[in-house]
N, C-alpha and C positions, 0 to 999 in steps of 0.2 A: 716593555710598554712604558711610556712616559705618563707619569702621574703628577708631575709638577714642573713648572717653568719658572726659573729665576732670572731676573732682568736687572742688569746695572741700569741706573737712571739716566745719568747725563751722557748724551750723545750716543746712547743705546735705545732707551725707550723715549727719552725727552729730547727733542731737537731744539738746540738753542738758536738755530738759523730762523726758524719760524715761531719758536718760543711756545711749542706745545707737543703733545704726543701726536705723531702722524696719524691721520685718519685710518690708514690702511692697517697700522699696528693695533690700534684700538679695535677695529673690527675683527681682526684675526685673534687677538687675545680674549676678546669676549665669546667668539665662537668656541674657542678651546675650553673656556670656562664653562660654557653651556654643556659641553661634552664630558664634564667632570673633572677636567684637569685643573689643579691648583695653580693660581697665579700668584707670584711673589716678586716684590722689588728686592734687590740686594744691593745696597748702596753704601758709600762712604758718608753720605749726608746724615745729619742728625735728625731727631724727630722735629725740631722747631723748623729746621729748613724745609722738610717735606711739606710743612703746613703752608709754605709760600706758594705751592703749586696746586692747581685744580686738577685733582684725580678723580672726581665724582663720577665721571663716566666709565671708569675702568673697573671691571669686576675683580676685586683684590682680595686675597685671602690673608695677607700678612706683609710685613716689611722687615727686612733684616737691615739694621741701621748701624752707622758708625763702624763700618767694615767688619761687622760680625760682633760687636760688643752688646748689641741690644736688639730684641725682637718684639714687634707689636703686631696686633691682629689688624685686618684689613681697614676697620674703622679708626685705627690710630689711638685707641682708647684704653686697650688692655695689654699690659706686658706679659709676654709669653716666656721671655728668658732674658737675663741680663748679666753683664759681667764688667763692673766698673773697674777702672784703673786704680791700683792700690799700691803700698809698700814703697820701695825705692823709686819705682818709676813715677808714682805720683809726686813724691817729694822732688824730683828732678824736673817734672813737667811744670810744678808751681814755681820752681826757680827760674826757669826760662820765661814763664809768664811774668813774674815779678821784676826780673832784671831788665826787662824791656830792651834787649839788644835786638830782638827779631819780633816782628809783628806777629802775634799768637792769639789764637782763640781756643778757649775750653768749652767743649760741648757737654752740657748736663742733660738731664731728662728733658726739661722744659725751657732751657735758655741756652744762650751762648754768650760767654764773656770774652771781650776783646781788650787786650792791654793797651794797644795804641794803634792809630790808623796811619797808614802811609801808602805811597804809590803802589807798592807790591800787592798789598790786600785789596786795594781799589781795583786794580787792573784784573786780578784773578777773578774777583767776584763778579765784576761786570761782564767778563767773558762767559760767565755761566749763569746769567739771567738772575743774579742774586744781589741783594743789597748788602752792604757792609754792616756787620753787626755794631751796635752802639758800645762805645768804650765804657766799661764799669769795672768795679772791683768785684773779684771772685767772692761769693757768699757762703761757700763751704759745701754745696751739695756734691753728690757723687759725680765724677767725671768719667766720661765714656770714651773720649777722644780729644786729642789736641791737634790743632792744625797750625803750621807755621808758614809764613809768607816772606819771601826774600827776592832780592834781585841781584845777588852776587854769590859766587861760589863759596866764599869764605864763611858766610852765615849758614849755608846749607851744610858745610862741612862741620861747623861748630854744633849743629843740632844732631847730626849723625853721631859724631864723636862722643858727645855727652849722653845720648840715649841708647845707642844701638845695642849695648850689652843687656839692656832691660826690656826693649821694646821690639814690636814689629813696626817697621817703618815702610810706608808705602807712598805712592804718588798718583795723582790724577791730572796734574797740571805742571807745566815747566817750572813754575814759580812757587810751588807749595809742597808741603810734605804733611801726611797724616801719621799720627803716632797713636798706637794702641798697645794693649797687653801683648807680651811676647807670644803667648799661647793663642792668640786670636787672629783670625783673618776671615775673609768672606766664607771660606769653606767650613770653618768651625761654626759660624753663625748658621749656614745652610744645615749642617748636621743638627744643630740645636733646633731649628725650625722643623726639619723632617722629623725629629722625635716627637714633637707635638702632634703631628698629622699622621704618624705611622707611615713614612715614606722612606725608602733607601735612596742612597746617592745614585745608584744604578738606574733609578726610575725617574731621574731628574735631567732637565735640559737647562743650560745656561746661556745667556746672551751678554757679551761684553765688548769692550773696544779699547781698554787702557791697561796700564801696568798693574793696577790694583784689581783687575779682574782675572789675572793669569791663573792664580791658585783655584779659582771656582771653575774656570773653563776646563782645567786639568781634572777636577775633582768630580765634576757631574757626569752622568752617563754620556751625555752629548754636549760638547762645547761649542758654540757658535760665535765666530768673531764677525762683527759688523764690517761692511766694506770700507768704512772710514776709520777702521782701528789702526793703532800704531802696531809696530813690528812685533813687540812683545806678546800681544794678544793673537796676532795673525800666526805666529811660529807655533802656538800650542794648541790651536782650534782644530776640532774635527772636521769643521765645515766653515767656509767663508761665504757669507750671503752679501747682498748688495748694501749700499750706503743706507744710512738711517732715512735719508730723505728720498730714497729710490725703493721704498717698500721693503726695506731688509728684513724686518721681523716677519712680515706677511709671506715674503718669498721663501724664507727659511721654513716656516711652519707648513707651507704648501709642499716643499721639497721633501720633508720627513712625513708627509701625510698625517700631520696633526690635525689639519683642517681640511 
Protein backbone atom coordinates (compact mmCIF):
# COMPACT_ATOMS: atom_id res chain seq x y z
CA UNK A 1 0.00 0.00 0.00
CA UNK A 2 1.39 3.39 -0.99
CA UNK A 3 1.53 5.80 1.96
CA UNK A 4 3.74 8.54 0.50
CA UNK A 5 4.56 10.09 -2.87
CA UNK A 6 7.91 11.78 -3.51
CA UNK A 7 8.14 14.13 -6.48
CA UNK A 8 11.14 15.67 -8.14
CA UNK A 9 10.38 19.34 -8.76
CA UNK A 10 11.79 20.59 -12.07
CA UNK A 11 10.07 19.11 -15.15
CA UNK A 12 8.39 16.47 -12.99
CA UNK A 13 6.06 18.48 -10.76
CA UNK A 14 6.76 21.97 -12.11
CA UNK A 15 6.59 22.61 -15.85
CA UNK A 16 8.98 25.28 -17.07
CA UNK A 17 7.08 25.50 -20.35
CA UNK A 18 4.00 26.94 -18.64
CA UNK A 19 5.85 27.97 -15.44
CA UNK A 20 3.51 26.29 -13.00
CA UNK A 21 2.39 22.93 -11.63
CA UNK A 22 0.00 21.49 -14.22
CA UNK A 23 -3.61 21.69 -13.08
CA UNK A 24 -4.10 17.94 -13.53
CA UNK A 25 -1.10 17.18 -11.27
CA UNK A 26 -2.35 19.57 -8.60
CA UNK A 27 -5.79 17.96 -8.69
CA UNK A 28 -4.46 14.40 -8.55
CA UNK A 29 -2.00 15.01 -5.72
CA UNK A 30 -4.55 16.85 -3.59
CA UNK A 31 -7.00 13.98 -4.08
CA UNK A 32 -4.30 11.54 -2.97
CA UNK A 33 -3.52 13.71 0.04
CA UNK A 34 -7.18 13.82 1.04
CA UNK A 35 -7.15 10.00 0.98
CA UNK A 36 -4.36 10.01 3.59
CA UNK A 37 -1.29 9.72 1.37
CA UNK A 38 1.62 11.98 2.34
CA UNK A 39 2.92 14.26 -0.42
CA UNK A 40 6.58 15.30 -0.53
CA UNK A 41 8.81 17.16 -2.95
CA UNK A 42 12.30 15.67 -3.29
CA UNK A 43 14.54 18.11 -5.12
CA UNK A 44 18.07 19.33 -5.66
CA UNK A 45 16.90 22.85 -5.00
CA UNK A 46 17.63 24.74 -1.80
CA UNK A 47 15.07 26.16 0.60
CA UNK A 48 15.59 29.68 -0.73
CA UNK A 49 15.00 28.48 -4.29
CA UNK A 50 11.74 26.78 -3.33
CA UNK A 51 10.49 30.10 -1.96
CA UNK A 52 10.67 31.47 -5.52
CA UNK A 53 7.70 29.28 -6.51
CA UNK A 54 4.04 29.40 -5.53
CA UNK A 55 3.14 26.08 -3.91
CA UNK A 56 0.22 27.34 -1.83
CA UNK A 57 -2.40 25.25 -3.62
CA UNK A 58 -0.48 21.98 -3.21
CA UNK A 59 -1.25 20.01 -0.04
CA UNK A 60 2.31 19.29 1.00
CA UNK A 61 3.68 17.39 4.00
CA UNK A 62 7.36 18.10 3.55
CA UNK A 63 10.27 18.83 1.21
CA UNK A 64 13.55 16.94 0.85
CA UNK A 65 16.02 19.62 -0.29
CA UNK A 66 19.57 19.79 -1.67
CA UNK A 67 19.42 16.23 -3.08
CA UNK A 68 18.80 14.76 0.38
CA UNK A 69 20.89 16.97 2.67
CA UNK A 70 18.02 18.83 4.35
CA UNK A 71 14.35 18.21 5.13
CA UNK A 72 11.63 20.67 6.13
CA UNK A 73 7.91 20.44 6.82
CA UNK A 74 5.23 21.40 4.33
CA UNK A 75 5.12 24.98 5.60
CA UNK A 76 8.89 25.29 4.97
CA UNK A 77 9.37 26.54 8.54
CA UNK A 78 10.50 23.54 10.61
CA UNK A 79 13.71 21.57 9.96
CA UNK A 80 13.00 17.83 10.16
CA UNK A 81 16.55 16.63 9.43
CA UNK A 82 19.80 18.13 8.20
CA UNK A 83 23.21 16.97 7.09
CA UNK A 84 25.52 19.90 6.21
CA UNK A 85 28.71 19.44 4.23
CA UNK A 86 31.77 19.15 6.48
CA UNK A 87 35.43 18.17 6.69
CA UNK A 88 37.64 17.88 3.62
CA UNK A 89 34.72 18.23 1.23
CA UNK A 90 33.76 21.58 2.75
CA UNK A 91 37.37 22.80 2.49
CA UNK A 92 37.54 21.80 -1.17
CA UNK A 93 34.16 23.32 -1.99
CA UNK A 94 35.27 26.62 -0.48
CA UNK A 95 38.49 26.49 -2.50
CA UNK A 96 36.51 26.10 -5.73
CA UNK A 97 34.25 28.96 -4.66
CA UNK A 98 37.16 31.25 -3.75
CA UNK A 99 39.41 30.37 -6.72
CA UNK A 100 36.69 31.56 -9.14
CA UNK A 101 37.69 29.34 -12.02
CA UNK A 102 34.12 27.97 -12.26
CA UNK A 103 30.91 29.88 -11.55
CA UNK A 104 29.76 28.33 -8.26
CA UNK A 105 27.07 28.84 -5.69
CA UNK A 106 26.92 27.67 -2.10
CA UNK A 107 23.45 26.81 -0.79
CA UNK A 108 22.94 27.42 2.94
CA UNK A 109 19.72 27.18 4.93
CA UNK A 110 18.45 30.64 4.06
CA UNK A 111 20.74 31.96 1.36
CA UNK A 112 22.71 31.30 -1.83
CA UNK A 113 26.22 32.68 -2.33
CA UNK A 114 27.46 33.06 -5.92
CA UNK A 115 31.18 33.65 -6.54
CA UNK A 116 30.79 35.26 -9.97
CA UNK A 117 28.23 35.48 -12.75
CA UNK A 118 28.82 34.30 -16.33
CA UNK A 119 26.92 33.02 -19.36
CA UNK A 120 26.94 29.45 -18.05
CA UNK A 121 25.03 30.25 -14.85
CA UNK A 122 22.72 32.70 -16.63
CA UNK A 123 21.81 30.14 -19.29
CA UNK A 124 21.14 27.34 -16.82
CA UNK A 125 19.09 29.44 -14.43
CA UNK A 126 16.97 30.97 -17.18
CA UNK A 127 16.12 27.48 -18.48
CA UNK A 128 14.68 26.59 -15.08
CA UNK A 129 12.56 29.69 -14.39
CA UNK A 130 15.07 30.94 -11.83
CA UNK A 131 16.92 34.19 -11.20
CA UNK A 132 20.70 34.27 -10.93
CA UNK A 133 21.65 34.57 -7.23
CA UNK A 134 23.47 37.77 -6.44
CA UNK A 135 27.26 37.69 -6.15
CA UNK A 136 28.51 38.00 -2.57
CA UNK A 137 31.10 36.72 -0.14
CA UNK A 138 30.32 33.59 1.87
CA UNK A 139 29.49 34.47 5.48
CA UNK A 140 30.21 31.17 7.23
CA UNK A 141 26.85 29.40 7.63
CA UNK A 142 26.43 25.63 7.21
CA UNK A 143 26.63 24.63 3.54
CA UNK A 144 24.19 21.99 2.29
CA UNK A 145 25.16 21.85 -1.38
CA UNK A 146 27.32 23.53 -3.97
CA UNK A 147 26.40 23.88 -7.62
CA UNK A 148 28.91 24.59 -10.38
CA UNK A 149 28.14 25.96 -13.85
CA UNK A 150 30.33 25.50 -16.91
CA UNK A 151 30.35 25.64 -20.69
CA UNK A 152 33.34 23.38 -21.41
CA UNK A 153 34.46 19.85 -20.60
CA UNK A 154 37.73 20.96 -18.98
CA UNK A 155 35.95 22.83 -16.17
CA UNK A 156 33.57 19.93 -15.62
CA UNK A 157 36.47 17.49 -15.30
CA UNK A 158 38.30 19.87 -12.97
CA UNK A 159 35.36 19.77 -10.55
CA UNK A 160 34.98 15.99 -10.85
CA UNK A 161 38.67 15.28 -10.35
CA UNK A 162 39.01 17.60 -7.38
CA UNK A 163 35.87 16.49 -5.50
CA UNK A 164 34.85 12.97 -6.54
CA UNK A 165 36.81 11.21 -3.77
CA UNK A 166 34.88 13.11 -1.11
CA UNK A 167 31.51 13.88 -2.69
CA UNK A 168 28.37 12.57 -4.33
CA UNK A 169 28.21 14.45 -7.62
CA UNK A 170 25.07 14.55 -9.69
CA UNK A 171 23.47 16.64 -12.42
CA UNK A 172 20.12 18.02 -13.55
CA UNK A 173 21.26 20.13 -16.50
CA UNK A 174 23.87 19.72 -19.20
CA UNK A 175 25.80 22.74 -17.89
CA UNK A 176 25.65 22.16 -14.14
CA UNK A 177 26.78 19.83 -11.37
CA UNK A 178 25.48 19.48 -7.81
CA UNK A 179 27.91 18.42 -5.09
CA UNK A 180 26.78 17.01 -1.73
CA UNK A 181 28.17 14.74 0.99
CA UNK A 182 29.34 11.33 -0.19
CA UNK A 183 26.85 9.49 2.02
CA UNK A 184 23.90 11.54 0.79
CA UNK A 185 21.51 11.42 -2.14
CA UNK A 186 17.77 11.70 -2.66
CA UNK A 187 17.26 8.18 -1.32
CA UNK A 188 18.97 8.94 1.99
CA UNK A 189 16.83 12.07 2.30
CA UNK A 190 13.70 10.02 1.62
CA UNK A 191 14.73 7.56 4.34
CA UNK A 192 15.26 10.42 6.79
CA UNK A 193 11.85 11.87 5.95
CA UNK A 194 10.20 8.45 6.16
CA UNK A 195 11.55 8.01 9.70
CA UNK A 196 9.80 11.21 10.78
CA UNK A 197 6.46 9.92 9.47
CA UNK A 198 6.86 6.20 10.23
CA UNK A 199 6.83 5.08 6.58
CA UNK A 200 8.97 2.42 4.87
CA UNK A 201 10.59 2.78 1.43
CA UNK A 202 8.36 -0.04 0.14
CA UNK A 203 5.32 2.10 0.93
CA UNK A 204 6.49 5.01 -1.24
CA UNK A 205 6.13 6.05 -4.86
CA UNK A 206 8.64 8.36 -6.58
CA UNK A 207 8.33 10.50 -9.71
CA UNK A 208 11.37 11.82 -11.57
CA UNK A 209 12.81 12.74 -14.94
CA UNK A 210 16.58 13.18 -14.70
CA UNK A 211 19.92 11.69 -13.69
CA UNK A 212 19.69 12.96 -10.11
CA UNK A 213 16.38 11.07 -9.72
CA UNK A 214 17.78 7.62 -10.59
CA UNK A 215 18.60 6.55 -7.04
CA UNK A 216 15.16 7.47 -5.68
CA UNK A 217 13.33 5.80 -8.59
CA UNK A 218 15.23 2.61 -7.75
CA UNK A 219 14.84 3.00 -3.98
CA UNK A 220 11.12 3.63 -3.62
CA UNK A 221 8.47 0.94 -3.86
CA UNK A 222 7.31 2.25 -7.24
CA UNK A 223 9.52 4.44 -9.43
CA UNK A 224 7.72 6.44 -12.14
CA UNK A 225 9.60 8.23 -14.93
CA UNK A 226 7.90 11.10 -16.71
CA UNK A 227 7.44 10.80 -20.46
CA UNK A 228 9.86 13.72 -20.87
CA UNK A 229 12.58 11.92 -18.88
CA UNK A 230 16.12 11.37 -20.06
CA UNK A 231 17.39 7.83 -20.65
CA UNK A 232 18.94 7.41 -17.20
CA UNK A 233 15.53 7.77 -15.52
CA UNK A 234 13.64 5.80 -18.15
CA UNK A 235 16.01 2.84 -17.79
CA UNK A 236 15.38 2.32 -14.06
CA UNK A 237 11.68 3.18 -13.80
CA UNK A 238 9.02 0.62 -12.91
CA UNK A 239 6.56 2.60 -15.01
CA UNK A 240 6.81 5.33 -17.64
CA UNK A 241 3.96 7.81 -17.67
CA UNK A 242 3.16 10.57 -20.15
CA UNK A 243 4.90 13.94 -20.46
CA UNK A 244 4.59 16.46 -17.61
CA UNK A 245 2.48 18.67 -19.89
CA UNK A 246 0.30 15.74 -20.95
CA UNK A 247 -1.09 14.90 -17.49
CA UNK A 248 1.81 12.61 -16.58
CA UNK A 249 1.33 12.63 -12.81
CA UNK A 250 -2.46 12.37 -13.03
CA UNK A 251 -2.26 9.46 -15.49
CA UNK A 252 0.23 7.51 -13.37
CA UNK A 253 -1.82 7.91 -10.20
CA UNK A 254 -4.86 6.70 -12.13
CA UNK A 255 -2.90 3.74 -13.50
CA UNK A 256 -1.86 2.62 -10.03
CA UNK A 257 -5.37 3.30 -8.65
CA UNK A 258 -4.04 5.83 -6.16
CA UNK A 259 -6.88 8.14 -7.19
